[in-house]
gemmi code that builds the backbone of each chain (N, CA, C; Angstrom):
import gemmi

chains = {
    "A": [
        ("UNK", (127.809, 100.616, 173.717), (127.684, 101.809, 172.882), (128.164, 103.029, 173.646)),
        ("UNK", (128.979, 103.839, 172.956), (129.425, 105.100, 173.534), (128.326, 106.141, 173.331)),
        ("UNK", (127.617, 106.461, 174.385), (126.404, 107.272, 174.284), (126.680, 108.712, 173.862)),
        ("UNK", (127.910, 109.156, 174.021), (128.183, 110.567, 173.720), (128.654, 110.770, 172.285)),
        ("UNK", (128.909, 109.681, 171.631), (129.522, 109.759, 170.316), (128.505, 110.016, 169.203)),
        ("UNK", (128.918, 110.804, 168.219), (128.118, 110.970, 167.010), (128.872, 110.336, 165.851)),
        ("UNK", (128.157, 109.506, 165.087), (128.796, 108.822, 163.967), (128.144, 109.298, 162.676)),
        ("UNK", (128.981, 109.641, 161.695), (128.446, 110.105, 160.419), (129.074, 109.330, 159.272)),
        ("UNK", (128.362, 109.264, 158.168), (128.928, 108.591, 157.004), (128.097, 108.831, 155.767)),
        ("UNK", (128.613, 108.354, 154.649), (127.904, 108.553, 153.380), (128.072, 107.330, 152.477)),
        ("UNK", (127.022, 107.007, 151.742), (127.086, 105.950, 150.724), (126.675, 106.556, 149.393)),
        ("UNK", (127.324, 106.130, 148.325), (126.946, 106.608, 146.994), (126.090, 105.566, 146.287)),
        ("UNK", (125.060, 106.036, 145.610), (124.103, 105.133, 144.980), (124.081, 105.372, 143.469)),
        ("UNK", (124.058, 104.293, 142.717), (124.053, 104.407, 141.256), (122.727, 103.903, 140.705)),
        ("UNK", (122.107, 104.709, 139.852), (120.821, 104.348, 139.268), (120.881, 103.054, 138.471)),
        ("UNK", (119.840, 102.230, 138.566), (119.683, 100.953, 137.839), (120.717, 99.899, 138.227)),
        ("UNK", (121.440, 100.161, 139.310), (122.458, 99.213, 139.757), (121.795, 98.176, 140.666)),
        ("UNK", (120.965, 97.321, 140.054), (120.153, 96.395, 140.852), (120.997, 95.370, 141.607)),
        ("UNK", (122.236, 95.161, 141.152), (123.102, 94.211, 141.854), (123.434, 94.713, 143.255)),
        ("UNK", (123.363, 96.023, 143.444), (123.759, 96.575, 144.743), (122.616, 97.174, 145.551)),
        ("UNK", (121.381, 96.816, 145.184), (120.242, 97.271, 145.987), (120.393, 96.708, 147.396)),
        ("UNK", (120.339, 97.560, 148.362), (120.387, 97.092, 149.750), (121.764, 97.139, 150.384)),
        ("UNK", (122.795, 97.408, 149.582), (124.152, 97.402, 150.138), (124.322, 98.527, 151.163)),
        ("UNK", (123.882, 99.743, 150.800), (124.033, 100.885, 151.710), (123.215, 100.675, 152.985)),
        ("UNK", (121.939, 100.293, 152.821), (121.101, 100.142, 154.022), (121.541, 98.958, 154.888)),
        ("UNK", (122.066, 97.895, 154.257), (122.574, 96.762, 155.051), (123.763, 97.197, 155.884)),
        ("UNK", (124.599, 98.040, 155.282), (125.775, 98.501, 156.009), (125.369, 99.396, 157.191)),
        ("UNK", (124.391, 100.274, 156.920), (123.885, 101.133, 157.995), (123.279, 100.283, 159.119)),
        ("UNK", (122.521, 99.261, 158.718), (121.911, 98.351, 159.699), (122.996, 97.679, 160.555)),
        ("UNK", (124.071, 97.246, 159.889), (125.163, 96.577, 160.614), (125.829, 97.535, 161.606)),
        ("UNK", (125.993, 98.791, 161.191), (126.599, 99.797, 162.080), (125.718, 99.985, 163.322)),
        ("UNK", (124.402, 100.112, 163.101), (123.470, 100.330, 164.218), (123.446, 99.122, 165.154)),
        ("UNK", (123.486, 97.919, 164.558), (123.487, 96.696, 165.383), (124.749, 96.636, 166.238)),
        ("UNK", (125.871, 96.994, 165.618), (127.152, 96.963, 166.311), (127.166, 97.951, 167.479)),
        ("UNK", (126.433, 99.061, 167.315), (126.367, 100.062, 168.381), (125.457, 99.620, 169.520)),
        ("UNK", (124.769, 98.505, 169.314), (123.905, 97.980, 170.368), (122.574, 98.708, 170.496)),
        ("UNK", (122.167, 99.359, 169.416), (120.881, 100.071, 169.427), (119.727, 99.063, 169.420)),
        ("UNK", (118.664, 99.415, 170.094), (117.477, 98.574, 170.245), (117.024, 97.969, 168.903)),
        ("UNK", (116.685, 96.677, 168.919), (116.351, 95.948, 167.683), (115.224, 96.590, 166.884)),
        ("UNK", (114.209, 97.063, 167.586), (113.055, 97.643, 166.895), (113.449, 98.931, 166.167)),
        ("UNK", (114.332, 99.706, 166.770), (114.797, 100.948, 166.144), (115.680, 100.623, 164.933)),
        ("UNK", (116.531, 99.617, 165.086), (117.378, 99.191, 163.963), (116.499, 98.713, 162.806)),
        ("UNK", (115.457, 97.949, 163.141), (114.550, 97.418, 162.108), (113.885, 98.567, 161.346)),
        ("UNK", (113.403, 99.572, 162.083), (112.732, 100.708, 161.435), (113.703, 101.512, 160.562)),
        ("UNK", (114.920, 101.721, 161.070), (115.919, 102.468, 160.294), (116.311, 101.687, 159.036)),
        ("UNK", (116.410, 100.377, 159.170), (116.791, 99.535, 158.028), (115.702, 99.569, 156.952)),
        ("UNK", (114.449, 99.475, 157.362), (113.335, 99.514, 156.402), (113.304, 100.857, 155.680)),
        ("UNK", (113.358, 101.938, 156.440), (113.263, 103.275, 155.833), (114.429, 103.541, 154.888)),
        ("UNK", (115.647, 103.177, 155.300), (116.796, 103.465, 154.436), (116.806, 102.546, 153.217)),
        ("UNK", (116.334, 101.323, 153.374), (116.254, 100.400, 152.230), (115.278, 100.925, 151.185)),
        ("UNK", (114.126, 101.380, 151.644), (113.125, 101.917, 150.713), (113.650, 103.166, 149.999)),
        ("UNK", (114.338, 104.032, 150.745), (114.881, 105.250, 150.134), (115.969, 104.898, 149.119)),
        ("UNK", (116.764, 103.904, 149.471), (117.836, 103.449, 148.582), (117.247, 102.868, 147.286)),
        ("UNK", (116.205, 102.037, 147.420), (115.547, 101.459, 146.239), (114.970, 102.566, 145.369)),
        ("UNK", (114.390, 103.558, 146.027), (113.807, 104.711, 145.352), (114.819, 105.378, 144.413)),
        ("UNK", (116.012, 105.617, 144.922), (117.064, 106.263, 144.126), (117.507, 105.344, 142.990)),
        ("UNK", (117.723, 104.068, 143.307), (118.248, 103.142, 142.295), (117.222, 102.888, 141.181)),
        ("UNK", (115.951, 102.812, 141.538), (114.926, 102.535, 140.521), (114.675, 103.757, 139.633)),
        ("UNK", (114.568, 104.935, 140.248), (114.025, 106.080, 139.505), (115.024, 107.133, 139.049)),
        ("UNK", (116.236, 107.113, 139.579), (117.138, 108.240, 139.298), (118.493, 107.760, 138.763)),
        ("UNK", (119.261, 108.656, 138.148), (120.578, 108.255, 137.633), (121.595, 107.999, 138.756)),
        ("UNK", (121.528, 108.789, 139.818), (122.498, 108.627, 140.903), (122.069, 109.437, 142.120)),
        ("UNK", (122.662, 109.089, 143.247), (122.353, 109.828, 144.462), (123.277, 109.421, 145.579)),
        ("UNK", (123.001, 109.943, 146.756), (123.785, 109.506, 147.905), (122.949, 109.484, 149.183)),
        ("UNK", (123.411, 108.641, 150.098), (122.740, 108.501, 151.388), (123.717, 108.913, 152.479)),
        ("UNK", (123.330, 109.953, 153.220), (124.156, 110.392, 154.342), (123.451, 110.026, 155.634)),
        ("UNK", (124.205, 109.634, 156.636), (123.571, 109.315, 157.916), (124.348, 109.953, 159.058)),
        ("UNK", (123.613, 110.233, 160.106), (124.221, 110.797, 161.308), (123.536, 110.126, 162.502)),
        ("UNK", (124.319, 109.458, 163.301), (123.770, 108.766, 164.469), (124.231, 109.505, 165.723)),
        ("UNK", (123.285, 110.036, 166.455), (123.610, 110.724, 167.709), (122.998, 109.900, 168.856)),
        ("UNK", (123.287, 110.241, 170.093), (122.670, 109.491, 171.203), (121.140, 109.564, 171.177)),
        ("UNK", (120.593, 110.613, 170.557), (119.142, 110.811, 170.561), (118.426, 110.232, 169.357)),
        ("UNK", (119.072, 110.304, 168.203), (118.347, 109.875, 167.001), (119.268, 109.439, 165.863)),
        ("UNK", (118.624, 108.834, 164.875), (119.312, 108.472, 163.630), (118.716, 109.380, 162.562)),
        ("UNK", (119.573, 110.132, 161.875), (119.078, 110.996, 160.811), (119.668, 110.526, 159.488)),
        ("UNK", (118.802, 110.357, 158.496), (119.266, 109.888, 157.192), (118.788, 110.869, 156.129)),
        ("UNK", (119.709, 111.292, 155.280), (119.359, 112.183, 154.166), (119.735, 111.482, 152.865)),
        ("UNK", (118.720, 111.270, 152.033), (118.961, 110.587, 150.766), (118.618, 111.542, 149.629)),
        ("UNK", (119.643, 111.916, 148.891), (119.460, 112.891, 147.802), (119.736, 112.216, 146.461)),
        ("UNK", (119.096, 112.734, 145.413), (119.430, 112.247, 144.075), (119.492, 113.413, 143.106)),
        ("UNK", (119.916, 113.113, 141.875), (120.123, 114.184, 140.890), (119.000, 114.236, 139.846)),
        ("UNK", (117.872, 113.709, 140.187), (116.749, 113.850, 139.264), (116.109, 112.526, 138.908)),
        ("UNK", (114.972, 112.552, 138.284), (114.270, 113.642, 137.597), (113.369, 114.502, 138.498)),
        ("UNK", (113.221, 114.160, 139.742), (112.327, 114.929, 140.614), (110.925, 114.347, 140.634)),
        ("UNK", (110.202, 114.637, 141.709), (108.824, 114.148, 141.870), (107.879, 115.311, 141.607)),
        ("UNK", (106.929, 115.106, 140.690), (106.040, 116.193, 140.289), (105.057, 116.547, 141.411)),
        ("UNK", (104.460, 115.521, 141.981), (103.431, 115.746, 143.006), (103.754, 114.852, 144.206)),
        ("UNK", (104.374, 115.425, 145.229), (104.840, 114.627, 146.375), (103.665, 113.991, 147.113)),
        ("UNK", (102.589, 114.745, 147.257), (101.424, 114.208, 147.970), (100.887, 112.953, 147.271)),
        ("UNK", (100.846, 113.021, 145.946), (100.387, 111.866, 145.165), (101.371, 110.700, 145.320)),
        ("UNK", (102.661, 111.010, 145.302), (103.689, 109.973, 145.445), (103.625, 109.302, 146.818)),
        ("UNK", (103.114, 110.024, 147.810), (102.982, 109.468, 149.165), (101.742, 108.580, 149.302)),
        ("UNK", (100.879, 108.583, 148.297), (99.658, 107.783, 148.360), (99.996, 106.311, 148.170)),
        ("UNK", (99.521, 105.484, 149.099), (99.798, 104.064, 149.012), (99.222, 103.492, 147.711)),
        ("UNK", (100.065, 102.780, 146.965), (99.621, 102.166, 145.712), (99.928, 102.993, 144.485)),
        ("UNK", (100.278, 104.274, 144.685), (100.605, 105.106, 143.522), (102.054, 104.867, 143.131)),
        ("UNK", (102.286, 104.633, 141.840), (103.648, 104.420, 141.375), (103.771, 104.824, 139.914)),
        ("UNK", (104.946, 105.322, 139.541), (105.192, 105.645, 138.132), (106.144, 104.616, 137.523)),
        ("UNK", (106.363, 103.515, 138.228), (107.341, 102.519, 137.765), (106.906, 101.875, 136.450)),
        ("UNK", (107.841, 101.681, 135.527), (107.511, 100.970, 134.292), (107.298, 99.469, 134.555)),
        ("UNK", (106.701, 98.779, 133.573), (106.338, 97.373, 133.760), (107.505, 96.469, 134.171)),
        ("UNK", (108.675, 96.674, 133.544), (109.772, 95.732, 133.849), (110.220, 95.854, 135.298)),
        ("UNK", (110.054, 97.040, 135.873), (110.384, 97.242, 137.287), (109.334, 96.556, 138.161)),
        ("UNK", (108.086, 96.684, 137.760), (106.998, 96.067, 138.536), (107.095, 94.552, 138.513)),
        ("UNK", (107.518, 94.007, 137.362), (107.644, 92.545, 137.264), (108.682, 92.009, 138.238)),
        ("UNK", (109.645, 92.849, 138.615), (110.647, 92.430, 139.594), (110.111, 92.546, 141.021)),
        ("UNK", (108.898, 93.041, 141.150), (108.320, 93.168, 142.480), (108.586, 94.505, 143.131)),
        ("UNK", (109.155, 95.435, 142.338), (109.308, 96.810, 142.812), (108.101, 97.602, 142.310)),
        ("UNK", (108.055, 98.881, 142.703), (107.057, 99.770, 142.122), (105.636, 99.456, 142.540)),
        ("UNK", (105.460, 98.981, 143.780), (104.107, 98.685, 144.246), (103.470, 99.919, 144.882)),
        ("UNK", (104.196, 101.035, 144.890), (103.639, 102.250, 145.482), (103.599, 102.209, 146.994)),
        ("UNK", (104.487, 101.419, 147.579), (104.514, 101.297, 149.046), (105.773, 101.889, 149.662)),
        ("UNK", (106.719, 102.294, 148.838), (108.023, 102.715, 149.334), (107.989, 103.924, 150.247)),
        ("UNK", (107.493, 105.040, 149.716), (107.450, 106.262, 150.538), (106.530, 106.095, 151.756)),
        ("UNK", (105.327, 105.483, 151.591), (104.507, 105.238, 152.785), (105.224, 104.372, 153.832)),
        ("UNK", (106.025, 103.377, 153.360), (106.800, 102.543, 154.298), (107.818, 103.381, 155.066)),
        ("UNK", (108.405, 104.355, 154.388), (109.377, 105.223, 155.080), (108.635, 106.024, 156.155)),
        ("UNK", (107.498, 106.575, 155.780), (106.735, 107.397, 156.724), (106.330, 106.612, 157.969)),
        ("UNK", (105.864, 105.370, 157.728), (105.397, 104.536, 158.850), (106.505, 104.204, 159.847)),
        ("UNK", (107.729, 104.157, 159.374), (108.811, 103.680, 160.233), (109.709, 104.781, 160.778)),
        ("UNK", (109.317, 106.041, 160.548), (110.168, 107.141, 161.012), (109.369, 108.102, 161.889)),
        ("UNK", (110.075, 108.895, 162.681), (109.414, 109.891, 163.520), (109.192, 111.201, 162.778)),
        ("UNK", (110.094, 111.481, 161.827), (109.951, 112.686, 160.999), (110.344, 112.326, 159.579)),
        ("UNK", (109.608, 112.856, 158.621), (109.983, 112.664, 157.210), (109.718, 113.946, 156.447)),
        ("UNK", (110.752, 114.430, 155.765), (110.580, 115.605, 154.911), (111.039, 115.224, 153.505)),
        ("UNK", (110.198, 115.514, 152.525), (110.607, 115.261, 151.139), (110.512, 116.576, 150.385)),
        ("UNK", (111.583, 116.961, 149.742), (111.511, 118.142, 148.887), (112.026, 117.743, 147.512)),
        ("UNK", (111.410, 118.316, 146.488), (111.767, 117.887, 145.153), (111.608, 119.017, 144.154)),
        ("UNK", (112.474, 119.031, 143.160), (112.367, 120.016, 142.103), (112.501, 119.268, 140.781)),
        ("UNK", (111.520, 119.452, 139.913), (111.557, 118.747, 138.630), (112.824, 119.096, 137.867)),
        ("UNK", (113.494, 118.088, 137.378), (114.725, 118.296, 136.619), (115.959, 118.458, 137.491)),
        ("UNK", (115.760, 118.625, 138.787), (116.909, 118.862, 139.667), (117.148, 117.728, 140.652)),
        ("UNK", (116.066, 117.143, 141.168), (116.272, 116.030, 142.086), (115.395, 116.086, 143.318)),
        ("UNK", (115.536, 115.068, 144.137), (114.689, 114.908, 145.314), (115.556, 114.669, 146.540)),
        ("UNK", (115.142, 115.236, 147.653), (115.810, 114.975, 148.929), (114.789, 114.399, 149.898)),
        ("UNK", (115.136, 113.249, 150.461), (114.296, 112.637, 151.489), (115.103, 112.695, 152.783)),
        ("UNK", (114.517, 113.274, 153.795), (115.232, 113.429, 155.056), (114.358, 112.829, 156.146)),
        ("UNK", (114.894, 111.852, 156.860), (114.064, 111.282, 157.922), (114.845, 111.059, 159.210)),
        ("UNK", (114.093, 111.036, 160.289), (114.677, 110.898, 161.624), (113.965, 109.771, 162.365)),
        ("UNK", (114.758, 108.954, 163.020), (114.198, 107.923, 163.894), (114.754, 108.184, 165.291)),
        ("UNK", (113.872, 108.397, 166.230), (114.312, 108.685, 167.599), (114.843, 107.434, 168.266)),
        ("UNK", (115.935, 107.596, 168.972), (116.495, 106.462, 169.715), (115.970, 106.474, 171.142)),
        ("UNK", (115.977, 107.663, 171.725), (115.482, 107.768, 173.102), (113.966, 107.759, 173.120)),
        ("UNK", (113.398, 106.998, 174.033), (111.941, 106.991, 174.183), (111.481, 108.357, 174.680)),
        ("UNK", (110.360, 108.816, 174.070), (109.880, 110.146, 174.470), (109.066, 110.069, 175.757)),
    ],
    "B": [
        ("UNK", (109.824, 75.413, 164.766), (110.121, 74.456, 163.697), (111.384, 74.875, 162.942)),
        ("UNK", (112.234, 73.883, 162.610), (113.476, 74.215, 161.901), (113.269, 74.109, 160.382)),
        ("UNK", (114.085, 74.837, 159.631), (114.008, 74.783, 158.165), (114.141, 73.349, 157.662)),
        ("UNK", (115.029, 72.584, 158.299), (115.261, 71.196, 157.870), (113.959, 70.384, 157.878)),
        ("UNK", (113.105, 70.646, 158.869), (111.832, 69.915, 158.934), (110.942, 70.244, 157.746)),
        ("UNK", (110.977, 71.529, 157.317), (110.192, 71.918, 156.134), (110.740, 71.224, 154.887)),
        ("UNK", (112.066, 71.193, 154.801), (112.713, 70.545, 153.643), (112.298, 69.077, 153.576)),
        ("UNK", (112.329, 68.407, 154.731), (111.992, 66.977, 154.765), (110.510, 66.734, 154.491)),
        ("UNK", (109.656, 67.527, 155.108), (108.209, 67.290, 154.996), (107.687, 67.599, 153.602)),
        ("UNK", (108.297, 68.593, 152.948), (107.737, 69.064, 151.668), (108.654, 68.753, 150.484)),
        ("UNK", (109.670, 67.909, 150.727), (110.628, 67.539, 149.675), (111.141, 68.746, 148.902)),
        ("UNK", (111.608, 69.741, 149.634), (112.118, 70.956, 148.987), (113.541, 70.708, 148.485)),
        ("UNK", (113.864, 71.345, 147.381), (115.215, 71.252, 146.860), (116.037, 72.380, 147.489)),
        ("UNK", (117.168, 72.018, 148.098), (118.001, 73.025, 148.770), (119.016, 73.573, 147.769)),
        ("UNK", (118.896, 74.869, 147.461), (119.767, 75.465, 146.445), (121.002, 76.121, 147.050)),
        ("UNK", (120.854, 76.676, 148.259), (121.988, 77.389, 148.876), (122.013, 77.162, 150.391)),
        ("UNK", (123.178, 77.426, 150.956), (123.391, 77.471, 152.406), (122.806, 76.286, 153.185)),
        ("UNK", (123.124, 75.030, 152.781), (122.571, 73.865, 153.493), (122.960, 73.823, 154.976)),
        ("UNK", (124.082, 74.475, 155.316), (124.513, 74.437, 156.723), (123.623, 75.299, 157.618)),
        ("UNK", (122.780, 76.133, 157.008), (121.902, 76.987, 157.814), (120.467, 76.477, 157.920)),
        ("UNK", (120.264, 75.195, 157.614), (118.908, 74.634, 157.726), (118.519, 74.392, 159.179)),
        ("UNK", (119.446, 74.679, 160.079), (119.162, 74.554, 161.508), (118.400, 75.784, 162.016)),
        ("UNK", (118.229, 76.788, 161.131), (117.536, 78.021, 161.546), (116.094, 77.742, 161.941)),
        ("UNK", (115.662, 78.463, 162.949), (114.291, 78.341, 163.442), (113.353, 79.191, 162.567)),
        ("UNK", (112.219, 78.600, 162.168), (111.227, 79.331, 161.371), (110.112, 79.808, 162.302)),
        ("UNK", (109.908, 81.129, 162.332), (108.927, 81.696, 163.275), (107.515, 81.750, 162.700)),
        ("UNK", (107.435, 81.695, 161.370), (106.143, 81.815, 160.700), (106.407, 81.989, 159.218)),
        ("UNK", (105.386, 82.367, 158.463), (105.588, 82.496, 157.028), (104.940, 83.740, 156.462)),
        ("UNK", (105.457, 84.162, 155.290), (104.842, 85.281, 154.590), (104.919, 85.003, 153.093)),
        ("UNK", (103.822, 85.272, 152.387), (103.829, 85.042, 150.946), (103.482, 86.333, 150.212)),
        ("UNK", (104.387, 86.724, 149.288), (104.162, 87.926, 148.491), (105.240, 88.017, 147.416)),
        ("UNK", (104.888, 88.659, 146.309), (105.871, 88.890, 145.258), (106.246, 90.357, 145.149)),
        ("UNK", (105.681, 91.187, 146.020), (106.018, 92.614, 146.049), (107.033, 92.867, 147.157)),
        ("UNK", (108.184, 93.399, 146.788), (109.269, 93.529, 147.756), (108.913, 94.454, 148.918)),
        ("UNK", (108.267, 95.574, 148.610), (107.922, 96.513, 149.683), (106.896, 95.920, 150.650)),
        ("UNK", (106.048, 95.047, 150.145), (105.069, 94.372, 150.994), (105.789, 93.440, 151.973)),
        ("UNK", (106.782, 92.729, 151.474), (107.549, 91.825, 152.340), (108.344, 92.640, 153.369)),
        ("UNK", (108.914, 93.746, 152.905), (109.668, 94.609, 153.818), (108.745, 95.142, 154.921)),
        ("UNK", (107.533, 95.511, 154.548), (106.616, 96.093, 155.527), (106.020, 95.050, 156.475)),
        ("UNK", (105.744, 93.862, 155.982), (104.879, 92.955, 156.755), (105.477, 91.625, 157.201)),
        ("UNK", (106.629, 91.236, 156.673), (107.207, 89.967, 157.140), (107.854, 90.193, 158.502)),
        ("UNK", (108.005, 89.079, 159.237), (108.598, 89.174, 160.580), (109.925, 88.416, 160.611)),
        ("UNK", (110.751, 88.816, 161.538), (112.043, 88.157, 161.732), (111.861, 86.638, 161.850)),
        ("UNK", (112.675, 85.900, 161.115), (112.621, 84.444, 161.206), (111.574, 83.783, 160.326)),
        ("UNK", (110.788, 84.586, 159.610), (109.764, 84.032, 158.712), (110.416, 83.325, 157.522)),
        ("UNK", (109.689, 82.341, 156.988), (110.041, 81.784, 155.689), (109.219, 82.562, 154.661)),
        ("UNK", (109.866, 82.955, 153.556), (109.205, 83.791, 152.537), (108.917, 82.956, 151.298)),
        ("UNK", (107.671, 82.950, 150.903), (107.255, 82.193, 149.719), (107.025, 83.179, 148.578)),
        ("UNK", (107.721, 82.983, 147.449), (107.612, 83.939, 146.336), (107.918, 83.278, 145.002)),
        ("UNK", (107.593, 83.981, 143.918), (107.993, 83.519, 142.585), (109.135, 84.363, 142.033)),
        ("UNK", (109.534, 85.407, 142.767), (110.641, 86.241, 142.306), (111.958, 85.476, 142.418)),
        ("UNK", (112.797, 85.580, 141.398), (114.045, 84.797, 141.388), (115.294, 85.670, 141.297)),
        ("UNK", (115.126, 87.000, 141.207), (116.291, 87.869, 141.031), (116.994, 88.145, 142.355)),
        ("UNK", (118.209, 88.696, 142.250), (119.090, 88.818, 143.412), (118.553, 89.722, 144.532)),
        ("UNK", (117.613, 90.620, 144.190), (117.138, 91.541, 145.231), (116.326, 90.847, 146.325)),
        ("UNK", (115.845, 89.623, 146.041), (115.124, 88.896, 147.103), (116.074, 88.575, 148.261)),
        ("UNK", (117.344, 88.375, 147.943), (118.318, 88.076, 149.005), (118.511, 89.311, 149.884)),
        ("UNK", (118.567, 90.492, 149.231), (118.723, 91.738, 149.995), (117.537, 91.954, 150.932)),
        ("UNK", (116.338, 91.684, 150.435), (115.135, 91.863, 151.260), (115.131, 90.871, 152.430)),
        ("UNK", (115.447, 89.611, 152.131), (115.444, 88.579, 153.185), (116.494, 88.874, 154.248)),
        ("UNK", (117.647, 89.382, 153.813), (118.715, 89.711, 154.760), (118.306, 90.900, 155.622)),
        ("UNK", (117.728, 91.908, 154.953), (117.280, 93.108, 155.673), (116.301, 92.746, 156.784)),
        ("UNK", (115.375, 91.831, 156.491), (114.329, 91.489, 157.463), (114.693, 90.280, 158.330)),
        ("UNK", (115.923, 89.793, 158.230), (116.367, 88.617, 159.002), (115.408, 87.433, 158.835)),
        ("UNK", (114.996, 87.179, 157.600), (114.122, 86.036, 157.337), (114.951, 84.752, 157.408)),
        ("UNK", (114.276, 83.625, 157.724), (115.036, 82.381, 157.872), (115.395, 81.769, 156.523)),
        ("UNK", (114.595, 82.031, 155.497), (114.893, 81.468, 154.188), (113.823, 81.857, 153.189)),
        ("UNK", (114.021, 81.418, 151.928), (113.067, 81.728, 150.855), (112.674, 80.418, 150.179)),
        ("UNK", (111.386, 80.240, 149.924), (110.954, 79.109, 149.089), (110.412, 79.659, 147.777)),
        ("UNK", (111.011, 79.212, 146.672), (110.529, 79.586, 145.344), (109.502, 78.542, 144.913)),
        ("UNK", (108.396, 79.021, 144.362), (107.305, 78.115, 143.990), (107.413, 77.705, 142.523)),
        ("UNK", (106.578, 76.738, 142.147), (106.457, 76.314, 140.734), (107.781, 75.924, 140.098)),
        ("UNK", (108.702, 75.363, 140.915), (109.997, 74.926, 140.390), (110.780, 76.027, 139.694)),
        ("UNK", (110.621, 77.233, 140.149), (111.329, 78.340, 139.487), (112.822, 78.271, 139.787)),
        ("UNK", (113.614, 78.711, 138.828), (115.066, 78.629, 138.945), (115.628, 79.984, 139.373)),
        ("UNK", (116.327, 80.025, 140.501), (116.934, 81.301, 140.910), (118.033, 81.728, 139.935)),
        ("UNK", (118.191, 83.033, 139.726), (119.257, 83.545, 138.869), (120.615, 83.198, 139.483)),
        ("UNK", (121.641, 83.150, 138.647), (122.992, 82.814, 139.119), (123.458, 83.799, 140.197)),
        ("UNK", (123.163, 85.105, 139.996), (123.591, 86.118, 140.980), (122.850, 85.917, 142.304)),
        ("UNK", (121.603, 85.473, 142.208), (120.812, 85.219, 143.416), (121.466, 84.114, 144.243)),
        ("UNK", (121.883, 83.046, 143.561), (122.513, 81.913, 144.251), (123.813, 82.349, 144.915)),
        ("UNK", (124.573, 83.157, 144.200), (125.871, 83.585, 144.730), (125.670, 84.460, 145.978)),
        ("UNK", (124.742, 85.415, 145.843), (124.481, 86.317, 146.977), (123.954, 85.556, 148.189)),
        ("UNK", (123.040, 84.622, 147.936), (122.438, 83.861, 149.033), (123.496, 83.021, 149.738)),
        ("UNK", (124.404, 82.448, 148.949), (125.485, 81.642, 149.526), (126.377, 82.537, 150.390)),
        ("UNK", (126.705, 83.727, 149.867), (127.533, 84.687, 150.617), (126.877, 85.087, 151.940)),
        ("UNK", (125.566, 85.248, 151.903), (124.832, 85.712, 153.086), (124.424, 84.558, 154.005)),
        ("UNK", (124.646, 83.315, 153.533), (124.226, 82.156, 154.328), (122.716, 82.008, 154.405)),
        ("UNK", (122.043, 82.436, 153.333), (120.577, 82.398, 153.309), (120.089, 81.185, 152.501)),
        ("UNK", (119.375, 80.264, 153.137), (118.878, 79.105, 152.388), (117.793, 79.487, 151.379)),
        ("UNK", (118.003, 79.097, 150.114), (116.967, 79.220, 149.095), (116.509, 77.805, 148.758)),
        ("UNK", (115.210, 77.599, 148.881), (114.623, 76.278, 148.681), (113.642, 76.363, 147.520)),
        ("UNK", (113.465, 75.261, 146.800), (112.560, 75.282, 145.652), (111.525, 74.174, 145.803)),
        ("UNK", (110.277, 74.538, 145.520), (109.183, 73.569, 145.579), (108.520, 73.475, 144.208)),
        ("UNK", (108.083, 72.274, 143.815), (107.360, 72.153, 142.544), (105.925, 72.677, 142.658)),
        ("UNK", (105.454, 72.887, 143.883), (104.051, 73.270, 144.086), (103.806, 74.745, 143.757)),
        ("UNK", (102.591, 75.066, 143.307), (102.214, 76.478, 143.197), (102.020, 77.075, 144.593)),
        ("UNK", (102.067, 78.400, 144.700), (102.047, 79.070, 146.002), (100.859, 78.635, 146.866)),
        ("UNK", (99.676, 78.537, 146.289), (98.470, 78.204, 147.062), (98.630, 76.862, 147.771)),
        ("UNK", (99.080, 75.845, 147.004), (99.267, 74.499, 147.567), (100.358, 74.500, 148.638)),
        ("UNK", (101.454, 75.181, 148.337), (102.595, 75.177, 149.250), (102.233, 75.828, 150.583)),
        ("UNK", (101.576, 76.981, 150.504), (101.209, 77.693, 151.723), (100.210, 76.863, 152.539)),
        ("UNK", (99.304, 76.193, 151.850), (98.352, 75.304, 152.540), (99.072, 74.242, 153.350)),
        ("UNK", (100.103, 73.664, 152.749), (100.838, 72.612, 153.460), (101.647, 73.182, 154.626)),
        ("UNK", (102.225, 74.362, 154.414), (102.983, 74.993, 155.502), (102.053, 75.293, 156.680)),
        ("UNK", (100.848, 75.707, 156.360), (99.852, 76.005, 157.404), (99.511, 74.729, 158.170)),
        ("UNK", (99.332, 73.641, 157.421), (99.015, 72.352, 158.053), (100.150, 71.889, 158.967)),
        ("UNK", (101.382, 72.235, 158.575), (102.533, 71.867, 159.419), (102.598, 72.717, 160.689)),
        ("UNK", (101.760, 73.745, 160.756), (101.709, 74.537, 161.983), (102.228, 75.957, 161.849)),
        ("UNK", (102.719, 76.324, 160.663), (103.224, 77.693, 160.510), (102.062, 78.660, 160.356)),
        ("UNK", (102.257, 79.858, 160.914), (101.255, 80.908, 160.812), (101.936, 82.191, 160.340)),
        ("UNK", (101.111, 83.187, 160.006), (101.659, 84.491, 159.621), (101.912, 85.268, 160.905)),
        ("UNK", (103.069, 85.066, 161.481), (103.369, 85.727, 162.753), (104.865, 85.965, 162.909)),
    ],
}
model = gemmi.Model(1)
for chain_id, residues in chains.items():
    chain = gemmi.Chain(chain_id)
    for i, (resn, *xyz) in enumerate(residues, 1):
        res = gemmi.Residue()
        res.name, res.seqid = resn, gemmi.SeqId(i, " ")
        for name, pos in zip(("N", "CA", "C"), xyz):
            atom = gemmi.Atom()
            atom.name, atom.element = name, gemmi.Element(name[0])
            atom.pos, atom.b_iso = gemmi.Position(*pos), 0.0
            res.add_atom(atom)
        chain.add_residue(res)
    model.add_chain(chain)
structure = gemmi.Structure()
structure.add_model(model)
structure.setup_entities()
């Protein structure tokens, strides 16, 4: 791995496109593995980005995932175009979900997504505006503190 | 323990990726909630579920699971089979319900680890 290099990229996500759930996060995982980043850090980044990706595909019409890998950390920003989260604190509660039944029957919508992101990242910021969209921004440190 | 041993001991039907039955199984996890599997399964685990849609392949690939066993003779969707074949992920099918299947896997020595 070239320790001085910063790598950036973007993936576009389409709502209800269940055939492609995991494509963006798998690609990010492959990039991190190729860079020789520690397995545990890759695992945490893969989990967090997968959950964020599922979040966009299940609940929103469209969005995108941007990533920036520096020698110190992995930063991922996942934005969508709506509908927005009314109560972020409630959405962060384990087990809380607004998913409709058909989504739950597929094994999604267990209310574990956002808590899973929080558990696997060093920083997580979620901002949302009803009718406008949600931004999830998280950081995973590469260097041990 | 290798996947092939599970196939032989439990008469599992191999639906995809027969060439990857040489994979080592580190333990097992049973759940039908995708986020639960993402949070709690471990690398190399065999995953026992009733979900048959293509997203199970994405979850198993993300977590580097050794394979998936579908319970109650459930039939994987066509897209699931295609994706699993592309990813080299063995999908196995058992006629047993989850409780019975997990009991037998435990007896064979697999643990949740």
